[in-house]
C-alpha positions in Angstrom: 33.6 54.2 -4.7 36.0 52.4 -3.1 37.8 49.1 -4.7 37.8 46.7 -1.7 35.8 43.8 -1.8 35.9 43.7 -6.0 37.2 41.1 -8.0 40.1 42.0 -10.4 41.5 40.2 -13.6 44.6 39.0 -11.4 44.8 38.7 -7.9 46.5 41.5 -6.6 50.2 41.4 -5.1 52.3 43.9 -3.0 54.5 45.9 -5.1 54.4 48.6 -7.6 52.3 46.2 -10.1 49.2 45.7 -8.5 45.6 44.5 -9.2 44.4 44.7 -13.1 47.3 46.8 -14.0 49.9 44.2 -13.1 51.8 42.9 -16.5 51.5 39.0 -16.6 52.0 36.3 -19.2 49.8 33.3 -20.4 50.0 30.7 -18.2 52.1 27.5 -19.6 49.7 25.1 -17.4 46.6 23.6 -19.3 44.1 21.3 -18.2 43.5 18.0 -20.4 40.2 18.5 -20.8 41.2 21.3 -23.0 43.1 19.5 -25.4 41.5 19.0 -29.3 39.5 15.9 -29.2 37.6 13.8 -32.2 39.9 15.3 -34.4 39.2 12.4 -37.1 35.8 11.0 -38.7 35.6 7.3 -38.5 34.5 6.4 -41.8 32.3 3.1 -42.7 34.0 -0.4 -42.8 33.3 -3.4 -45.4 29.5 -4.9 -44.8 28.4 -1.3 -42.9 26.8 -0.2 -46.2 29.2 1.7 -47.8 28.8 3.8 -50.8 30.4 0.6 -53.1 28.4 -1.6 -51.7 25.2 0.6 -52.0 26.0 0.9 -55.8 26.3 -2.7 -56.4 23.2 -3.4 -54.5 19.8 -3.4 -56.6 17.4 -2.1 -54.0 14.3 -2.5 -56.2 14.7 -6.3 -56.7 15.3 -6.6 -52.9 12.0 -4.9 -51.9 10.2 -6.5 -54.4 11.4 -9.6 -52.7 10.6 -8.7 -49.1 6.9 -8.0 -50.4 6.5 -11.3 -52.2 7.6 -12.9 -48.7 5.5 -10.9 -47.1 2.4 -11.8 -49.3 3.3 -15.7 -49.6 3.2 -15.7 -45.7 0.3 -14.1 -45.3 -1.6 -16.6 -47.6 0.0 -19.4 -46.0 -1.5 -18.2 -42.4 -4.6 -17.7 -44.0 -4.7 -21.2 -45.2 -3.9 -22.8 -42.4 -6.5 -21.1 -40.0 -9.1 -21.9 -42.7 -8.0 -25.9 -42.7 -7.9 -25.4 -38.7 -11.4 -24.0 -38.6 -12.8 -26.7 -40.7 -11.3 -29.6 -38.5 -12.9 -28.0 -35.5 -16.3 -28.3 -37.1 -15.8 -31.8 -38.6 -14.9 -32.9 -35.0 -17.9 -31.3 -33.8 -20.2 -33.1 -36.0 -18.5 -36.4 -35.1 -19.1 -35.4 -31.3 -22.7 -34.4 -32.1 -23.2 -37.5 -34.4 -22.2 -39.8 -31.1 -24.3 -38.0 -28.8 -27.5 -38.3 -30.7 -26.7 -41.9 -31.8 -29.4 -44.5 -30.6 -28.2 -47.3 -28.6 -29.7 -50.7 -30.5 -31.5 -53.1 -28.3 -32.3 -56.5 -29.2 -35.4 -57.9 -30.8 -36.0 -60.2 -28.2 -35.5 -57.7 -25.4 -38.6 -56.9 -22.9 -39.7 -54.0 -20.8 -38.8 -56.0 -18.0 -35.2 -56.2 -18.4 -35.3 -52.1 -18.8 -37.0 -52.0 -15.4 -34.1 -54.3 -14.0 -31.5 -51.9 -15.3 -33.2 -48.8 -13.9 -33.5 -50.8 -10.3 -29.9 -51.1 -10.4 -29.3 -47.5 -11.2 -31.8 -46.6 -8.2 -29.9 -48.8 -6.3 -26.9 -47.3 -6.7 -28.3 -43.6 -6.2 -29.6 -45.0 -2.9 -26.1 -46.1 -2.1 -24.5 -43.2 -3.1 -27.2 -41.0 -1.2 -26.6 -43.2 1.9 -22.6 -42.6 1.6 -23.1 -38.7 1.6 -25.8 -38.8 4.7 -22.9 -40.7 6.5 -20.1 -38.4 5.7 -22.6 -35.3 6.7 -22.9 -37.1 10.3 -19.7 -37.6 10.8 -18.9 -34.2 9.9 -21.3 -32.7 12.2 -20.4 -35.5 15.0 -17.1 -34.1 14.3 -18.1 -30.4 14.8 -20.3 -31.0 18.0 -16.7 -32.5 19.5 -15.1 -29.4 18.6 -17.6 -26.7 20.0 -17.8 -28.9 23.3 -14.0 -29.1 23.7 -13.6 -25.1 23.0 -16.6 -24.8 25.8 -14.6 -26.9 28.5 -11.6 -24.9 27.9 -13.8 -21.7 28.0 -15.0 -22.9 31.8 -11.4 -23.6 32.7 -10.0 -20.4 31.6 -12.9 -18.4 33.5 -12.4 -20.5 36.3 -8.6 -20.2 36.9 -9.6 -16.3 36.5 -12.0 -16.2 39.4 -9.6 -18.1 41.6 -6.9 -15.4 40.7 -9.2 -12.7 41.5 -10.4 -14.3 45.3 -6.4 -14.6 45.7 -5.7 -10.8 45.2 -8.8 -10.1 47.4 -7.3 -12.2 50.2 -3.9 -10.5 49.5 -5.5 -6.9 49.9 -7.3 -7.7 53.2 -4.0 -9.3 54.8 -2.5 -5.6 54.6 -3.2 -3.9 58.0 -3.0 -0.1 56.1 -5.9 -1.0 53.6 -8.0 -2.5 55.7 -8.0 0.1 59.0 -11.2 1.7 59.5 -10.1 4.7 60.4 -9.4 7.4 57.6 -6.8 9.5 57.0 -8.5 12.4 55.6 -8.3 15.9 57.3 -11.0 17.3 58.6 -10.6 21.2 58.7 -8.9 23.4 56.1 -5.3 24.8 57.3 -6.8 28.5 56.9 -10.0 28.0 59.2 -8.5 30.1 62.5 -6.2 32.6 60.2 -7.0 36.7 61.1 -7.2 37.9 57.7 -9.9 35.7 55.9 -12.4 36.8 53.3 -11.7 40.5 53.7 -13.4 41.4 49.9 -16.3 39.3 50.3 -18.6 42.2 50.8 -17.3 44.7 48.1 -18.6 45.1 44.5 -16.6 44.1 41.8 -16.2 46.5 38.9 -17.3 45.4 35.4 -13.6 45.9 33.4 -15.1 48.1 29.7 -13.2 49.0 27.0 -13.0 52.8 25.7 -11.3 53.3 22.9 -10.7 56.8 23.9 -7.9 58.1 26.2 -9.4 61.0 28.1 -12.7 59.2 28.7 -11.5 55.6 29.8 -11.6 54.3 33.5 -7.6 54.1 33.5 -7.5 58.3 33.3 -10.2 59.2 35.1 -8.7 56.6 38.4 -5.0 58.1 37.6 -7.0 61.8 37.4 -8.5 61.1 40.7 -5.3 59.5 42.5 -2.9 61.9 41.4 -4.5 65.4 40.5 -7.6 65.3 42.8 
């Protein structure tokens, strides 16, 4: 087995000492990434829960104080929600009383006064209905005007298209090559007067068939008939 194209521990150089048997010393060059890094630990400073600070603190009292504050805030929120609901209920009751309140009427008031008020309200309703009718009529009139304008534009567009078609037809008629009554079609085929034409018309066509046998197939039989007969 040859040593060609096989990597060696040190690249081969010309001389007596070649390949892996060559004597060499360690390299004096090294990469910056090979240097030692993070050789010291980073200690905690004051205010970062050092061991002395933890010994001085009373963690149990801090936990109880946090729990106390949490429960007090929870009770406060609950009482505020309860007061808010009570205020909503009071407002709803006041509104309901105002809606259900009966409008007082003087003792001397007659039914005619009530009828006059009802007539005035009817007149106001009629005026509002008339205004609505006029607005509807104006909107319908605007719609009719718009439709008529669209119809006029459509008619003008169709008329312009017809005029363009008529001009194109006149231009086509003015060309003598297109208006020539004589046709340029060939009346007879180019091979009508050839000598050899339709030579194989009477021959019977033999249908091709496939026989999966090298001795009995048609090609073998034709070969024998041609060369061995």
